[in-house]
C-alpha positions in Angstrom: 3.8 -8.6 -15.5 0.3 -8.3 -14.2 -0.4 -10.2 -10.8 -4.5 -10.5 -10.3 -4.0 -10.6 -6.3 -5.9 -7.3 -4.7 -3.1 -5.8 -2.5 -5.8 -4.7 -0.2 -3.4 -4.3 2.7 -1.1 -1.7 1.2 -1.3 1.8 2.4 0.2 3.3 -0.8 1.3 2.5 -4.2 0.8 3.6 -7.8 -2.4 5.0 -9.0 -4.3 4.9 -12.2 -6.9 7.7 -11.7 -10.2 7.2 -14.2 -13.4 9.3 -14.8 -15.7 8.5 -17.5 -13.8 6.0 -19.4 -10.8 8.3 -19.6 -7.5 7.9 -17.8 -5.1 10.4 -16.7 -1.7 10.4 -18.2 0.9 9.5 -15.5 4.5 8.9 -15.2 6.9 8.6 -18.7 3.1 9.2 -20.7 1.6 6.1 -19.3 -1.8 5.6 -17.1 0.1 4.9 -13.7 0.6 7.9 -11.5 3.6 8.2 -9.2 3.6 6.1 -6.1 1.1 8.0 -3.3 -0.4 7.2 -0.2 -4.1 5.9 -0.7 -7.0 7.6 0.7 -9.8 5.0 1.7 -11.9 5.2 -1.4 -9.1 3.6 -3.5 -10.1 0.4 -5.1 -7.3 -1.9 -5.0 -6.6 -3.3 -8.2 -3.7 -5.7 -9.1 0.3 -6.0 -8.5 2.0 -4.4 -11.7 6.0 -5.5 -11.8 5.6 -5.9 -8.2 4.1 -2.7 -7.0 0.6 -2.2 -5.9 -1.6 -0.4 -8.2 -4.9 1.0 -7.0 -7.8 2.5 -8.9 -9.1 6.0 -8.2 -12.3 6.9 -9.3 -13.4 10.8 -10.0 -16.1 12.5 -11.4 -14.7 14.7 -14.1 -12.0 13.8 -16.6 -9.4 16.1 -17.3 -9.4 17.7 -20.7 -6.1 15.9 -21.8 -7.0 12.5 -20.3 -7.2 9.8 -23.0 -10.2 7.4 -23.5 -9.5 3.6 -22.9 -9.2 3.0 -27.0 -7.1 5.6 -27.2 -4.6 4.3 -24.6 -4.9 1.0 -26.2 -3.5 2.1 -29.2 -0.5 4.1 -27.6 0.5 1.2 -25.4 2.5 -1.8 -25.9 0.5 -5.0 -25.8 1.4 -5.7 -22.3 -0.6 -3.0 -20.8 -3.9 -4.4 -22.1 -4.6 -6.4 -19.0 -3.7 -3.3 -16.8 -5.8 -1.2 -18.6 -8.6 -3.8 -19.5 -8.6 -4.4 -16.2 -8.8 -1.0 -14.7 -11.7 0.0 -17.0 -13.7 -3.0 -16.2 -13.7 -2.7 -12.6 -14.5 1.4 -13.0 -17.5 0.2 -14.5 -18.6 -2.2 -12.1 -17.8 0.2 -9.1 -20.2 3.0 -10.6 -22.9 0.8 -11.9 -23.0 -1.3 -8.5 -23.2 1.4 -5.9 -26.9 0.6 -4.9 -27.9 -3.3 -4.3 -29.6 -4.6 -7.5 -31.8 -6.9 -5.5 -33.5 -4.1 -2.5 -32.2 -0.9 -3.8 -30.2 0.0 -0.6 -26.4 1.2 -1.0 -23.9 -1.2 -1.3 -20.2 -1.1 0.7 -17.0 -2.3 -1.3 -15.6 -5.6 0.3 -11.6 -5.1 0.9 -10.4 -8.8 0.1 -12.0 -9.3 -3.4 -13.9 -7.4 -5.7 -17.3 -7.6 -4.6 -19.8 -5.1 -3.5 -22.2 -6.2 -0.3 -25.7 -4.9 0.4 -25.6 -5.3 4.6 -29.6 -4.7 4.0 -30.6 -8.2 2.5 -26.8 -9.7 2.1 -26.4 -9.5 -1.9 -23.3 -9.4 -3.1 -22.4 -8.1 -6.5 -19.8 -9.2 -8.4 -18.2 -7.5 -11.9 -20.6 -8.3 -14.5 -18.8 -10.4 -17.5 -20.8 -10.7 -20.6 -19.6 -13.5 -22.9 -19.5 -12.9 -26.6 -18.4 -14.5 -29.9 -16.1 -12.8 -32.4 -16.0 -15.1 -36.1 -13.8 -14.2 -39.2 -16.0 -16.2 -41.8 -13.7 -17.6 -44.7 -14.4 -19.2 -47.9 -11.0 -20.3 -49.3 -8.5 -17.5 -49.0 -11.5 -14.9 -48.8 -12.4 -13.0 -46.0 -16.3 -12.2 -45.0 -16.0 -8.3 -43.1 -18.5 -6.2 -42.7 -19.9 -2.6 -41.3 -21.9 -1.7 -38.3 -23.1 2.2 -38.6 -21.1 3.0 -35.6 -17.6 2.3 -37.1 -15.3 4.9 -38.4 -15.3 5.4 -42.0 -14.1 2.8 -44.1 -13.8 0.4 -41.2 -14.7 -3.2 -42.0 -14.2 -6.0 -39.4 -14.9 -9.7 -38.2 -18.8 -10.5 -36.9 -19.6 -10.5 -33.3 -22.5 -10.8 -30.9 -23.6 -11.6 -27.6 -24.2 -15.2 -26.4 -28.0 -15.7 -25.0 -29.2 -17.4 -22.1 -29.1 -21.2 -22.7 -26.7 -21.3 -25.8 -23.5 -22.2 -26.2 -20.9 -20.3 -28.0 -20.7 -22.7 -31.2 -24.9 -22.2 -31.6 -24.0 -18.7 -31.0 -21.7 -18.4 -33.8 -23.8 -20.0 -36.6 -26.8 -17.8 -35.3 -25.0 -14.3 -35.2 -23.5 -15.0 -38.8 -26.9 -16.3 -40.2 -28.8 -13.0 -38.4 -26.6 -10.8 -39.5 -25.2 -11.6 -42.9 -27.4 -14.6 -43.8 -24.5 -16.8 -44.5 -24.8 -20.7 -43.7 -21.5 -22.0 -41.8 -19.7 -25.6 -41.8 -17.0 -26.3 -39.9 -16.0 -23.8 -36.7 -12.7 -23.6 -35.1 -12.1 -21.9 -31.9 -9.2 -19.3 -32.1 -8.6 -17.7 -28.2 -10.5 -15.4 -26.0 -9.9 -11.5 -25.1 -11.4 -9.5 -22.7 -13.1 -6.2 -24.4 -13.4 -3.8 -21.6 -16.2 -1.7 -23.4 -17.8 -1.9 -21.0 -17.3 -5.7 -19.5 -17.5 -8.4 -22.6 -15.2 -11.6 -22.8 -14.9 -12.4 -26.5 -14.6 -15.8 -28.1 -13.1 -15.8 -31.0 -13.3 -18.3 -34.0 -12.9 -18.9 -37.4 -15.9 -20.1 -39.6 -15.8 -21.5 -42.8 -19.1 -20.5 -44.9 -21.3 -22.7 -46.8 -21.8 -20.5 -49.7 -20.7 -16.6 -50.6 -24.3 -15.4 -50.7 -24.5 -12.5 -48.5 -28.2 -11.1 -47.1 -26.9 -8.1 -44.3 -29.7 -7.4 -41.7 -29.5 -3.6 -42.2 -29.6 -3.0 -38.6 -26.6 -3.9 -36.7 -24.7 -4.6 -39.9 -24.7 -1.8 -42.6 -22.6 -3.4 -45.4 -20.6 -6.8 -45.7 -18.7 -8.1 -48.8 -15.8 -10.7 -49.5 -12.4 -9.3 -49.6 -9.3 -10.7 -51.1 -6.1 -10.7 -48.9 -4.7 -8.9 -51.5 -7.2 -5.9 -51.2 -8.2 -5.4 -47.7 -10.1 -2.1 -46.3 -9.9 -0.1 -43.3 -9.0 -3.0 -40.7 -9.7 -3.0 -36.6 -7.2 -2.0 -34.6 -3.9 -4.0 -33.7 -4.8 -4.6 -29.9 -8.2 -6.0 -31.1 -9.0 -9.8 -31.3 -10.9 -9.1 -34.3 -7.6 -7.8 -35.8 -5.8 -10.9 -34.4 -8.3 -13.7 -36.2 -7.6 -11.5 -39.6 -4.1 -11.6 -38.9 -4.1 -14.9 -38.4 -5.7 -16.2 -41.6 -3.4 -13.8 -43.6 -0.6 -15.3 -42.2 -2.1 -18.8 -42.8 -2.9 -17.8 -46.2 0.9 -16.6 -46.9 2.2 -20.0 -45.8 0.5 -21.7 -48.4 2.1 -19.5 -51.4 
């Protein structure tokens, strides 16, 4: 449904209006506005169902504009790529108006996602930050944890940024050891997901715990516990890779019963 090619020659098309992480409602309660002529400030974004889509950045959101997470909850799964792309490109445009090398104003290139500095020649592309996200298991049990930032009662898998010079697998072992004090045995890669809050790429893993002893760090993690597949806490939203890891494990466990 989404074609990752910039419609930079288009003079009109559908629009996503976005301000401060909030997206204006459009046709049929979706995020796309009706076809309209594009002004010079519109950022060509992609093709969606054969139609060109552009991004219109605005200063102030309307009172009825849901934020990105709300849109992902309400929309079918196939919309994730479009909303994710719009949110990440909007963050990049907002954060790269000036050159990070010399501080001069940057200008947008039409044929690719790139901001070009005429003064020093530096080009700035959308930032993508690789992260690991891991479901730790011990037999059928799941190790889930709470961040202080989570809604009340929600537990999730463990995650963290990959550090310079570190492999994804090394990051899995380090993050789990730092956050909950658990040593790991075998790792198994699951899949990846773009995470537009603001610009992460989540690499999903399953990890087998070498023991059940937990020692939380008390900073990134406020609580962690082992849960039975039959007694689970409030889980992450369905659109997240964290929830996909949990659901995949539960399906595997169920298949053995």
